[in-house]
Backbone of each chain as ProteinMPNN parsed JSONL, in Angstrom:
{"seq_chain_A": "MKQAKVIGRVFCSRQCCGMESKTLLLIQPLDWETDKPAGDPLVAGDTVGAGAGETVFFVASREAIVAFEGWEGETAAKAAPPPVDAAIVGIIDGKKLG", "coords_chain_A": {"N_chain_A": [[64.91, 105.951, -20.074], [64.651, 108.663, -17.685], [62.512, 111.059, -16.121], [63.367, 114.272, -14.818], [63.975, 117.011, -12.463], [65.843, 119.866, -12.484], [67.532, 120.83, -9.743], [69.788, 121.982, -8.7], [73.296, 122.742, -8.673], [76.654, 121.334, -8.988], [79.808, 122.174, -7.767], [83.196, 121.45, -8.221], [86.429, 121.77, -7.07], [88.637, 120.154, -7.294], [88.839, 117.492, -9.504], [87.988, 114.253, -10.921], [89.69, 112.651, -13.625], [89.088, 114.106, -16.763], [86.597, 115.197, -16.081], [86.751, 117.85, -15.762], [85.802, 119.869, -17.443], [83.159, 119.587, -17.474], [79.654, 120.442, -16.854], [78.129, 119.851, -13.855], [74.998, 118.87, -12.673], [72.615, 119.059, -10.181], [69.996, 116.834, -9.71], [66.577, 115.989, -9.419], [64.935, 112.971, -9.689], [61.856, 112.432, -11.311], [58.547, 110.915, -11.36], [57.204, 109.672, -14.302], [54.469, 109.683, -14.72], [53.074, 110.91, -12.651], [54.507, 113.043, -12.049], [55.638, 113.352, -9.518], [58.353, 113.359, -7.011], [60.574, 110.804, -7.387], [62.587, 108.664, -5.929], [66.026, 109.348, -4.839], [67.774, 112.525, -5.018], [70.233, 113.046, -7.526], [73.552, 113.512, -9.107], [74.26, 114.596, -12.224], [75.901, 114.713, -15.383], [75.928, 117.278, -17.727], [74.61, 117.697, -21.086], [73.248, 119.313, -22.537], [72.944, 122.072, -21.691], [71.226, 122.536, -19.543], [69.139, 124.509, -17.442], [68.634, 125.782, -14.062], [65.808, 124.516, -12.439], [64.565, 123.597, -14.71], [62.681, 120.997, -16.498], [64.001, 117.936, -17.252], [65.265, 115.01, -19.164], [67.112, 112.089, -18.493], [69.879, 109.859, -18.974], [71.36, 106.76, -17.815], [74.116, 104.864, -16.376], [75.999, 103.118, -18.718], [75.19, 104.5, -20.912], [75.38, 107.062, -20.275], [78.029, 107.672, -20.556], [78.281, 107.219, -23.369], [76.827, 109.394, -24.203], [78.652, 111.447, -23.855], [80.737, 110.947, -25.574], [82.835, 111.491, -28.484], [81.753, 113.364, -31.284], [80.638, 113.118, -34.672], [80.253, 115.516, -36.068], [81.721, 117.26, -34.749], [84.438, 119.428, -34.574], [86.515, 120.235, -32.913], [89.209, 118.807, -30.942], [88.33, 116.127, -29.031], [88.115, 115.559, -25.617], [88.755, 112.656, -23.527], [85.941, 110.78, -22.678], [84.103, 111.703, -19.75], [84.261, 110.01, -16.582], [81.329, 109.453, -15.826], [78.052, 108.532, -14.364], [75.555, 109.314, -15.057], [73.688, 111.232, -17.28], [72.345, 114.208, -18.528], [70.216, 114.403, -21.304], [68.304, 115.729, -22.59], [65.914, 118.491, -22.797], [62.707, 118.808, -21.658], [60.101, 119.832, -23.586], [57.374, 119.395, -23.893], [54.665, 117.232, -22.779], [52.481, 114.527, -23.292], [49.961, 112.507, -21.961], [48.052, 109.496, -22.243]], "CA_chain_A": [[65.183, 107.382, -19.675], [63.798, 109.044, -16.618], [62.314, 112.485, -15.997], [63.97, 114.872, -13.567], [63.958, 118.378, -12.456], [67.151, 120.394, -12.11], [67.415, 121.48, -8.514], [70.961, 122.721, -8.205], [74.532, 122.563, -9.432], [77.787, 120.917, -8.027], [81.041, 122.683, -8.277], [84.263, 120.706, -7.572], [87.751, 122.452, -7.553], [89.404, 119.036, -7.726], [87.898, 116.404, -10.046], [88.852, 113.155, -11.573], [90.19, 112.676, -14.985], [88.105, 114.227, -17.867], [85.408, 115.735, -15.625], [86.97, 119.172, -15.42], [85.057, 121.058, -18.08], [81.735, 119.306, -17.5], [78.705, 121.019, -15.918], [77.506, 118.852, -13.036], [73.813, 119.37, -12.168], [71.924, 118.28, -9.05], [68.638, 116.635, -10.272], [65.612, 115.175, -8.575], [64.182, 112.212, -10.55], [60.426, 112.481, -11.119], [57.733, 109.839, -11.938], [56.644, 110.225, -15.614], [52.998, 109.804, -14.747], [52.465, 111.666, -11.549], [55.438, 114.157, -11.763], [56.146, 113.397, -8.11], [59.56, 112.98, -6.941], [60.682, 109.26, -7.366], [64.121, 108.34, -5.678], [66.866, 110.384, -4.218], [68.391, 113.368, -5.899], [71.585, 112.626, -8.01], [74.332, 114.425, -9.769], [74.373, 114.206, -13.629], [76.628, 115.527, -16.288], [74.943, 118.001, -18.598], [75.102, 117.781, -22.443], [72.369, 120.218, -23.394], [72.882, 123.328, -21.167], [69.949, 122.761, -18.864], [69.187, 125.527, -16.261], [67.94, 125.373, -12.723], [64.311, 124.556, -12.37], [64.0, 123.045, -15.941], [62.44, 119.677, -16.459], [64.864, 117.31, -18.271], [65.312, 113.658, -19.011], [68.446, 111.743, -18.395], [70.164, 108.45, -19.081], [72.244, 106.296, -16.613], [75.128, 103.854, -16.59], [76.885, 103.078, -19.868], [74.623, 105.371, -21.924], [75.793, 108.422, -19.86], [79.328, 107.922, -21.22], [78.066, 107.403, -24.798], [76.439, 110.79, -24.435], [79.73, 112.348, -23.814], [81.793, 110.597, -26.493], [83.076, 112.402, -29.524], [80.59, 113.429, -32.226], [81.272, 113.214, -36.017], [80.136, 116.778, -36.487], [82.542, 118.239, -34.021], [85.893, 119.618, -35.166], [87.616, 120.397, -31.773], [89.621, 117.45, -30.495], [87.39, 115.74, -27.895], [88.882, 114.898, -24.494], [88.292, 111.322, -23.16], [84.638, 110.999, -21.995], [84.277, 111.675, -18.348], [83.594, 108.843, -15.897], [80.031, 109.831, -15.179], [77.101, 107.402, -14.66], [74.274, 109.844, -15.322], [73.86, 112.386, -18.138], [71.155, 114.848, -19.02], [70.34, 114.409, -22.735], [67.242, 116.546, -23.284], [64.971, 119.339, -21.994], [61.352, 118.417, -22.044], [59.2, 120.891, -24.02], [55.984, 119.13, -23.519], [54.351, 115.705, -22.563], [51.044, 114.172, -23.354], [49.594, 111.19, -21.488], [46.738, 109.058, -22.581]], "C_chain_A": [[64.184, 107.819, -18.642], [63.604, 110.527, -16.715], [62.882, 113.091, -14.797], [63.813, 116.363, -13.69], [65.269, 118.92, -11.94], [67.009, 121.231, -10.818], [68.623, 122.208, -7.981], [72.138, 122.305, -9.068], [75.692, 122.205, -8.553], [78.976, 121.477, -8.658], [82.227, 122.002, -7.551], [85.637, 121.407, -8.021], [88.697, 121.343, -7.946], [88.575, 117.893, -8.241], [88.823, 115.365, -10.709], [88.927, 113.44, -13.091], [88.949, 112.948, -16.057], [86.825, 115.026, -17.437], [85.524, 117.36, -15.432], [86.029, 120.123, -16.123], [83.558, 120.617, -18.145], [80.863, 119.975, -16.495], [78.027, 119.779, -15.172], [76.268, 119.407, -12.326], [73.224, 118.414, -11.205], [70.523, 118.029, -9.731], [67.87, 115.701, -9.445], [64.716, 114.351, -9.599], [62.585, 112.319, -10.266], [59.807, 111.326, -11.786], [57.159, 110.42, -13.214], [55.108, 110.49, -15.5], [52.502, 110.761, -13.798], [53.303, 112.999, -11.351], [55.85, 114.326, -10.304], [57.557, 112.854, -8.048], [59.747, 111.44, -6.705], [62.19, 108.955, -7.108], [64.721, 109.546, -5.091], [67.431, 111.324, -5.358], [69.708, 112.757, -6.368], [72.299, 113.694, -8.769], [74.539, 113.844, -11.244], [75.138, 115.113, -14.381], [75.71, 116.144, -17.318], [75.47, 118.171, -20.058], [74.296, 118.733, -23.238], [72.167, 121.654, -22.781], [71.626, 123.505, -20.461], [70.106, 123.702, -17.678], [68.424, 125.031, -15.017], [66.439, 125.47, -12.994], [63.631, 123.932, -13.699], [63.721, 121.534, -15.719], [63.063, 118.929, -17.569], [64.584, 115.806, -18.253], [66.82, 113.196, -19.161], [68.733, 110.23, -18.563], [71.238, 108.07, -18.008], [73.186, 105.215, -17.099], [75.762, 104.086, -17.925], [76.491, 104.208, -20.862], [75.107, 106.919, -21.56], [77.239, 108.656, -20.488], [79.242, 107.992, -22.741], [77.668, 108.795, -25.064], [77.489, 111.798, -24.536], [80.86, 112.075, -24.835], [81.772, 111.461, -27.673], [81.888, 112.24, -30.521], [81.111, 113.75, -33.686], [81.331, 114.714, -36.36], [81.145, 117.83, -35.805], [83.944, 118.283, -34.546], [86.837, 119.679, -34.039], [87.93, 118.998, -31.428], [88.903, 117.263, -29.197], [88.243, 115.133, -26.826], [88.122, 113.542, -24.317], [86.874, 111.58, -22.519], [84.8, 110.91, -20.53], [83.662, 110.482, -17.715], [82.392, 109.257, -15.197], [79.083, 108.628, -15.315], [75.734, 107.932, -14.701], [74.515, 111.035, -16.236], [72.566, 112.897, -18.619], [71.305, 114.945, -20.507], [69.239, 115.171, -23.37], [66.413, 117.439, -22.281], [63.658, 119.198, -22.5], [60.598, 119.734, -22.342], [57.779, 120.673, -23.493], [55.801, 117.619, -23.396], [52.803, 115.596, -22.58], [50.811, 112.747, -22.98], [48.224, 110.805, -21.899], [46.283, 109.292, -23.951]], "O_chain_A": [[63.019, 107.423, -18.682], [64.425, 111.216, -17.321], [62.88, 112.431, -13.758], [63.569, 116.924, -14.758], [65.758, 118.385, -10.945], [66.379, 122.288, -10.866], [68.557, 122.935, -6.99], [71.981, 121.603, -10.066], [75.756, 122.712, -7.433], [79.206, 121.339, -9.86], [82.229, 121.996, -6.32], [85.897, 121.576, -9.213], [89.507, 121.541, -8.852], [87.712, 117.371, -7.535], [90.016, 115.5, -10.981], [88.3, 114.337, -13.655], [88.007, 112.165, -16.184], [86.064, 115.475, -18.294], [84.583, 118.045, -15.029], [85.512, 121.062, -15.519], [82.778, 121.268, -18.84], [81.273, 120.087, -15.339], [77.474, 118.864, -15.782], [76.395, 120.293, -11.481], [73.292, 117.192, -11.34], [69.948, 118.973, -10.273], [68.392, 114.758, -8.849], [63.867, 114.929, -10.277], [62.134, 112.292, -9.12], [60.409, 110.753, -12.695], [56.674, 111.551, -13.211], [54.57, 111.408, -16.12], [51.518, 111.433, -14.106], [52.898, 113.91, -10.629], [56.368, 115.378, -9.928], [57.956, 112.025, -8.866], [59.066, 110.885, -5.842], [62.975, 109.002, -8.055], [64.094, 110.583, -4.871], [67.531, 110.907, -6.512], [70.274, 111.969, -5.61], [71.695, 114.726, -9.062], [74.958, 112.697, -11.396], [75.077, 116.305, -14.079], [74.753, 115.489, -17.728], [76.565, 118.688, -20.28], [74.553, 118.974, -24.418], [71.318, 122.394, -23.278], [70.943, 124.504, -20.688], [71.127, 123.67, -16.991], [67.713, 124.027, -15.004], [65.93, 126.366, -13.666], [62.415, 123.774, -13.798], [64.379, 120.874, -14.914], [62.751, 119.187, -18.732], [63.777, 115.342, -17.447], [67.629, 113.825, -19.843], [67.848, 109.417, -18.295], [71.895, 108.923, -17.411], [73.001, 104.71, -18.206], [76.049, 105.241, -18.239], [77.341, 104.781, -21.544], [75.192, 107.81, -22.406], [77.555, 109.777, -20.888], [80.014, 108.72, -23.366], [78.107, 109.375, -26.057], [77.338, 112.844, -25.166], [81.807, 112.853, -24.95], [80.773, 112.145, -27.896], [81.185, 111.232, -30.592], [81.973, 114.617, -33.833], [82.345, 115.166, -36.891], [81.338, 118.975, -36.214], [84.535, 117.267, -34.91], [87.953, 119.182, -34.194], [87.105, 118.095, -31.57], [88.877, 118.16, -28.354], [89.043, 114.245, -27.121], [87.04, 113.328, -24.864], [86.717, 112.602, -21.852], [85.592, 110.089, -20.067], [82.661, 109.961, -18.206], [82.445, 109.409, -13.977], [79.24, 107.806, -16.218], [74.785, 107.195, -14.434], [75.457, 111.791, -16.004], [71.733, 112.12, -19.086], [72.306, 115.462, -21.004], [69.206, 115.275, -24.596], [66.274, 117.122, -21.099], [63.429, 119.436, -23.686], [60.476, 120.612, -21.487], [57.131, 121.49, -22.838], [56.641, 116.834, -23.836], [52.032, 116.378, -22.024], [51.383, 111.845, -23.592], [47.314, 111.633, -21.921], [45.157, 108.934, -24.297]]}, "seq_chain_B": "MFVAKVIGNVWATRKHPGLKGATMLLVKPLGADGKPAGEAQLAIDGQGAGVGDTVLIVDEGGSARKILKNSKAPVRTVIAGIVDKVHITGKD", "coords_chain_B": {"N_chain_B": [[64.182, 91.951, -23.053], [60.912, 93.396, -23.041], [57.354, 93.448, -22.832], [55.244, 96.206, -23.467], [52.974, 98.931, -23.038], [52.176, 101.766, -24.999], [51.785, 104.856, -23.571], [51.812, 107.574, -23.952], [53.395, 110.615, -25.212], [56.428, 112.444, -25.579], [57.899, 115.57, -26.276], [60.84, 117.348, -27.256], [62.84, 120.049, -27.925], [65.428, 120.973, -27.569], [67.939, 118.811, -27.493], [70.152, 115.991, -26.991], [72.629, 115.555, -29.661], [72.602, 112.96, -30.648], [70.032, 112.16, -30.499], [68.543, 113.299, -32.362], [65.798, 114.086, -34.341], [64.487, 111.852, -33.325], [61.582, 109.995, -32.279], [59.913, 110.173, -29.295], [58.508, 108.069, -26.994], [56.228, 107.462, -24.303], [56.239, 104.542, -22.301], [54.615, 101.89, -20.729], [55.449, 99.117, -18.784], [54.094, 95.86, -19.147], [52.469, 93.327, -17.151], [52.505, 89.653, -16.952], [49.822, 89.056, -16.993], [48.88, 90.999, -18.665], [48.258, 93.39, -17.513], [49.073, 96.707, -16.522], [52.288, 96.978, -15.157], [54.715, 98.158, -13.068], [57.244, 100.822, -13.539], [56.678, 103.768, -15.572], [58.433, 104.472, -18.502], [60.728, 106.273, -20.774], [60.863, 105.805, -24.131], [62.648, 105.353, -27.232], [61.261, 105.538, -30.364], [61.331, 103.005, -32.731], [59.734, 101.932, -34.647], [57.519, 103.277, -35.575], [55.303, 103.387, -33.804], [52.254, 103.999, -32.104], [50.249, 106.038, -29.648], [48.75, 103.865, -27.373], [49.309, 101.539, -28.522], [50.428, 98.168, -28.239], [53.702, 97.278, -27.406], [57.077, 95.999, -28.154], [59.791, 96.082, -26.233], [63.266, 96.884, -26.229], [65.869, 96.842, -23.929], [68.562, 97.521, -23.758], [71.764, 99.035, -24.268], [73.571, 98.512, -26.509], [72.138, 96.888, -28.271], [70.057, 98.632, -28.645], [71.223, 100.846, -29.995], [72.026, 99.501, -32.304], [69.428, 98.828, -33.484], [68.496, 101.527, -33.872], [70.239, 102.2, -35.788], [72.421, 103.947, -35.193], [75.329, 104.812, -33.857], [75.959, 106.624, -32.062], [73.897, 107.24, -30.31], [72.64, 108.069, -27.257], [71.039, 105.992, -25.873], [69.023, 103.507, -24.137], [66.629, 102.277, -24.044], [64.517, 101.197, -26.287], [61.943, 101.005, -28.829], [61.327, 97.953, -30.382], [59.445, 96.469, -31.762], [56.011, 96.099, -32.826], [53.47, 94.562, -31.037], [51.248, 92.063, -31.877], [49.855, 89.84, -30.766], [49.804, 88.178, -27.571], [50.336, 85.06, -26.535], [49.684, 82.842, -24.01], [50.502, 79.755, -22.762], [48.026, 77.392, -21.794], [46.162, 79.265, -21.315], [43.211, 80.824, -22.573]], "CA_chain_B": [[63.048, 92.609, -23.723], [59.645, 93.242, -22.343], [56.079, 93.907, -23.553], [54.744, 97.392, -22.79], [51.844, 99.657, -23.682], [52.554, 103.222, -25.213], [50.773, 105.538, -22.854], [51.893, 108.956, -24.075], [54.621, 110.925, -25.919], [57.218, 113.576, -25.044], [58.766, 116.333, -27.256], [61.988, 118.162, -26.753], [63.658, 120.475, -29.139], [66.933, 120.958, -27.111], [68.37, 117.438, -26.962], [71.529, 115.467, -27.451], [72.628, 115.415, -31.17], [72.356, 111.552, -31.001], [68.527, 111.925, -30.527], [68.042, 114.173, -33.457], [64.709, 113.437, -35.179], [63.915, 110.703, -32.683], [60.212, 110.074, -31.674], [60.039, 109.693, -27.923], [57.11, 107.758, -26.497], [56.199, 106.937, -22.89], [55.748, 103.196, -22.261], [54.435, 101.268, -19.326], [55.566, 97.764, -18.907], [52.843, 95.024, -18.992], [52.686, 92.082, -16.494], [52.082, 88.423, -17.75], [48.419, 89.033, -17.148], [48.515, 92.088, -19.535], [47.949, 94.536, -16.765], [50.31, 97.526, -16.403], [53.08, 96.642, -13.916], [56.074, 98.753, -13.041], [57.341, 102.229, -13.756], [56.692, 104.173, -16.921], [59.814, 104.846, -19.058], [60.717, 107.008, -21.971], [61.557, 104.909, -25.191], [62.809, 105.931, -28.532], [60.473, 104.834, -31.299], [62.117, 102.579, -33.883], [58.905, 101.162, -35.424], [56.34, 104.006, -35.84], [54.255, 102.994, -32.892], [51.427, 105.215, -31.604], [49.807, 105.879, -28.227], [47.717, 102.805, -27.12], [49.882, 100.288, -29.099], [51.305, 97.228, -27.358], [55.033, 97.234, -28.208], [58.186, 95.135, -27.604], [60.928, 97.022, -25.81], [64.677, 96.355, -26.04], [66.264, 97.618, -22.839], [70.035, 97.433, -23.612], [72.259, 100.112, -25.166], [74.15, 97.972, -27.716], [71.065, 96.471, -29.229], [69.333, 99.864, -29.019], [71.952, 101.579, -31.111], [71.853, 98.694, -33.586], [68.078, 99.091, -33.966], [68.313, 102.925, -34.395], [71.405, 102.407, -36.803], [73.058, 105.158, -34.802], [76.269, 104.426, -32.916], [76.121, 107.715, -31.046], [72.688, 107.537, -29.716], [72.788, 107.653, -25.808], [69.71, 105.507, -25.39], [69.076, 102.104, -23.881], [65.207, 101.825, -24.117], [64.1, 101.408, -27.753], [60.849, 100.186, -29.321], [61.789, 97.118, -31.378], [58.419, 95.875, -32.541], [54.715, 96.275, -32.413], [53.047, 93.265, -30.635], [49.92, 91.707, -32.304], [49.142, 88.991, -29.877], [50.649, 87.416, -26.674], [49.609, 83.784, -26.229], [50.179, 82.176, -22.785], [50.042, 78.377, -22.763], [47.184, 77.077, -20.692], [45.042, 80.297, -21.158], [42.341, 81.025, -23.794]], "C_chain_B": [[61.864, 92.451, -22.912], [58.544, 93.769, -23.165], [55.672, 95.139, -22.755], [53.677, 97.988, -23.656], [52.335, 101.154, -23.866], [51.396, 104.054, -24.527], [50.807, 107.151, -23.005], [53.181, 109.331, -24.933], [55.209, 112.305, -25.291], [57.913, 114.235, -26.228], [59.702, 117.217, -26.586], [62.762, 118.718, -27.872], [65.178, 120.517, -28.765], [67.241, 119.53, -26.568], [69.669, 117.015, -27.598], [71.503, 115.243, -29.0], [72.286, 113.903, -31.553], [70.863, 111.198, -31.026], [67.823, 112.673, -31.472], [67.02, 113.409, -34.207], [64.094, 112.204, -34.551], [62.444, 110.903, -32.06], [60.31, 109.476, -30.333], [58.608, 109.374, -27.348], [57.282, 107.172, -25.071], [55.586, 105.544, -22.889], [55.657, 102.708, -20.936], [54.518, 99.782, -19.474], [54.261, 96.931, -18.503], [53.249, 93.745, -18.175], [52.327, 90.895, -17.463], [50.574, 88.432, -17.99], [47.911, 90.199, -18.036], [48.157, 93.353, -18.833], [49.122, 95.319, -16.586], [50.979, 97.066, -15.089], [54.421, 97.336, -13.951], [55.958, 100.207, -13.508], [57.344, 102.659, -15.22], [58.178, 104.591, -17.379], [59.713, 105.62, -20.347], [61.534, 106.117, -22.972], [61.695, 105.629, -26.53], [62.047, 104.944, -29.522], [61.301, 104.249, -32.531], [61.164, 101.973, -34.93], [57.64, 101.929, -35.77], [55.118, 103.577, -35.059], [53.517, 104.335, -32.446], [50.885, 104.958, -30.205], [48.649, 104.75, -28.332], [48.212, 101.51, -27.734], [50.51, 99.474, -27.987], [52.582, 96.961, -28.152], [56.071, 96.336, -27.44], [59.351, 96.073, -27.421], [62.194, 96.31, -25.649], [65.257, 97.308, -24.921], [67.794, 97.552, -22.682], [70.71, 98.284, -24.732], [72.86, 99.612, -26.484], [73.144, 97.639, -28.728], [70.318, 97.767, -29.653], [69.925, 100.607, -30.132], [71.941, 100.861, -32.384], [70.488, 98.966, -34.24], [67.978, 100.514, -34.616], [69.357, 103.177, -35.531], [72.149, 103.714, -36.508], [74.018, 104.919, -33.549], [76.496, 105.411, -31.855], [74.925, 107.969, -30.198], [72.747, 107.135, -28.213], [71.532, 107.035, -25.296], [69.884, 104.02, -25.048], [67.644, 101.458, -24.128], [64.725, 102.17, -25.552], [62.887, 100.476, -28.016], [61.237, 99.249, -30.483], [60.727, 96.52, -32.158], [57.056, 96.232, -31.939], [54.065, 94.824, -32.239], [51.586, 93.047, -31.11], [49.189, 90.893, -31.287], [50.23, 88.333, -28.982], [49.811, 86.22, -26.217], [50.341, 83.284, -25.042], [49.64, 80.824, -22.735], [49.181, 78.206, -21.596], [46.047, 78.12, -20.486], [44.477, 80.515, -22.589], [42.627, 80.026, -24.87]], "O_chain_B": [[61.753, 91.491, -22.148], [58.787, 94.491, -24.133], [55.738, 95.139, -21.525], [53.491, 97.626, -24.818], [52.869, 101.718, -22.911], [50.224, 103.937, -24.884], [50.059, 107.901, -22.379], [53.942, 108.442, -25.315], [54.534, 113.093, -24.627], [58.457, 113.546, -27.091], [59.445, 117.771, -25.517], [63.296, 117.979, -28.699], [66.047, 120.145, -29.554], [66.892, 119.13, -25.457], [70.176, 117.586, -28.564], [70.496, 114.806, -29.557], [71.758, 113.639, -32.633], [70.464, 110.129, -31.487], [66.593, 112.725, -31.446], [67.245, 112.287, -34.66], [63.254, 111.557, -35.177], [62.188, 111.909, -31.399], [60.76, 108.336, -30.214], [57.716, 110.215, -27.243], [58.27, 106.527, -24.718], [54.495, 105.37, -23.433], [56.474, 103.021, -20.07], [53.731, 99.205, -20.224], [53.492, 97.328, -17.627], [54.277, 93.143, -18.484], [51.915, 91.106, -18.604], [50.082, 87.919, -18.995], [46.702, 90.394, -18.168], [47.78, 94.326, -19.486], [50.197, 94.729, -16.487], [50.321, 96.811, -14.08], [55.203, 97.069, -14.863], [54.893, 100.746, -13.809], [57.954, 101.98, -16.046], [58.987, 105.015, -16.555], [58.649, 105.61, -20.966], [62.678, 105.741, -22.718], [60.852, 106.46, -26.866], [62.208, 103.724, -29.473], [61.9, 105.031, -33.269], [61.628, 101.536, -35.983], [56.701, 101.288, -36.243], [54.029, 103.427, -35.614], [54.024, 105.456, -32.425], [51.017, 103.87, -29.645], [47.791, 104.746, -29.215], [47.607, 100.463, -27.503], [51.025, 99.977, -26.989], [52.588, 96.521, -29.302], [55.908, 96.004, -26.266], [59.808, 96.749, -28.343], [62.251, 95.254, -25.019], [65.092, 98.521, -25.047], [68.276, 97.529, -21.549], [70.322, 98.267, -25.9], [72.659, 100.264, -27.509], [73.239, 98.03, -29.892], [69.999, 97.968, -30.825], [69.256, 100.968, -31.101], [71.858, 101.469, -33.451], [70.421, 99.297, -35.424], [67.464, 100.677, -35.722], [69.348, 104.239, -36.153], [72.468, 104.484, -37.414], [73.574, 104.842, -32.404], [77.142, 105.121, -30.848], [74.962, 108.899, -29.391], [72.894, 105.947, -27.927], [70.982, 107.542, -24.318], [70.767, 103.351, -25.585], [67.526, 100.259, -24.381], [64.569, 103.338, -25.909], [62.812, 99.355, -27.514], [61.473, 99.785, -31.566], [61.044, 96.036, -33.245], [56.932, 96.6, -30.771], [54.112, 94.004, -33.156], [50.738, 93.853, -30.729], [48.039, 91.188, -30.958], [51.325, 87.986, -29.423], [48.749, 86.359, -25.611], [51.572, 83.296, -25.057], [48.42, 80.668, -22.67], [49.455, 78.74, -20.521], [45.141, 77.944, -19.672], [45.165, 80.404, -23.603], [41.998, 80.062, -25.928]]}, "name": "protein", "num_of_chains": 2, "seq": "MKQAKVIGRVFCSRQCCGMESKTLLLIQPLDWETDKPAGDPLVAGDTVGAGAGETVFFVASREAIVAFEGWEGETAAKAAPPPVDAAIVGIIDGKKLGMFVAKVIGNVWATRKHPGLKGATMLLVKPLGADGKPAGEAQLAIDGQGAGVGDTVLIVDEGGSARKILKNSKAPVRTVIAGIVDKVHITGKD"}
């Protein structure tokens, strides 16, 4: 899992199957040790309600879809997971190195 | 799998339900010579490792979920063991 900063949001009027209700945030991956930008910004689906400017961590590839799959505790019928390849799964409160 | 050193920890109250109660540790992969090599990553702790330990990391979702016994955990990087010794033939 990588660290990232939420730098924006993406709105699409027309989207692919299952992505309609998902918040798509623009995030800038950061290096864990130096907090410097590492790599290009990317768009990730949001599962925890992250806001702009917050530092989050995200998962990529198959795990992003696992993050959106139905959850035992949920009662509402769960739509099919969206075809995303990155998903924010947590908002960092604090970090201690060394 | 790869060998890594635990270099820190991260805490987050608002996170995905699949990560509830998970301890999150920052790990830095080690090269064959035992020196840090590569980018630090966030791993879920499955073995009670602490900062400074040398650990064995599994970096694949299916096995990660098996280790954590949680089929809904959206994680790929999990600490699978604590390494006591790495012996390389022809050395020491």
